[in-house]
N, C-alpha and C positions, 0 to 999 in steps of 0.2 A: 808280626810275621815270623814264622818258624825258620830259624837259620838253616835247618837241615833240609827244608823243602823249598825248591826253587819255583817261582812263578812260571807259567807256560812259556813266556817270551824269553826267559833266561837261557843262556847258552849251556849252563850246568856243566861247564868244563873248567879248565884252568883260568878262564877269564872271570869266573864267579868265585869271589873270595868269601862269600857269605856261607857257602856250604860247609866250610870248616868249623863254623860256629863262633868264629872270632867276632867280638863286639864291634870291631872296625871293618868287618866284612861288608861287601856290596855284591848284589846280583848284577850281572852284566849280560847284555844281549850279544848275539853275534853281530859283527859290523854289518850295517846295511849300506850298500854301495850303489851309486848312480853315476853313470857316465852322462855328461851333459854337453851341450854345444860349446860351452866355455871352458870345460875341464871336467872335474868330478867332485862328488860329495860323498863323504863317509860319515855315518852317524852311529853312535853306540848309546843305548839307553842303560841307565843305572838306577838302582834303588838300594838305599841302605836299610839296615834292619829296623829302623824307626819308621820306615815307609816313605821317606823323602825320595822323590824321583827327580832325575835330571837327565839331560842329553848332552853328549859331547859331539860337536860337529867339526869336521875338517873339510875345508874346501880348497880346491886347486883351480885357479882361473888364469887363463892366458892374459897377459898384458901387452900393450904396445911394445914392440921390440926396441924401438928407438924413439927419440923425441923427448922434448921437455915435459910433456904432459903425462908420462908414465907414472911418476910419483903422484900426481893429482888423480890419475885413474885408480891407483891403489888406495889412496885415501878415501875417495868417493865410494869405492867398493866396500871398504870397511865400515864407513858411516852408514851406508844403506843396509848392510847386513845387520848392524846394530839396531837400526830403526825397525827392520822387519821382525827381529826377535822381540823387541820391546812391544810392538803392536800385538804379537801373538801371545807372548808369555806373561806379560804384566797385566794386572787388572786395569780397566779404564780409569782415567783420572776423574775424580769427583769434583766437578766444577760447581761453584755456587750458582744457583739459578739467577738469571738476570733480575736486577731490581725492577719492580713495576713502578712506572711513573704515571701519574694521572695528569692529563692535560687539562686545560681550562674547560669548564662546562658552560 
């Protein structure tokens, strides 16, 4: 990827450090923002000069204001976000095929 030429999705401004030609530079998109029923999401896409892509996500979610289960709610939210990212971003696990057993004939 040419350090001086930004991809179409790149903000091509101060957020993009690749345009300077620095070997440590990365292209960065404008923040994408969504208001949701639970709070908000902000996402920024990045790409280094070797072509590696990643996304940075920031979520704001309302929790119960009182009660003993607020910490549990926060923990469950973090766990389920992790599981969703794993399901989408990681390749499926290659599980061995079940062993074929032959019954008596």
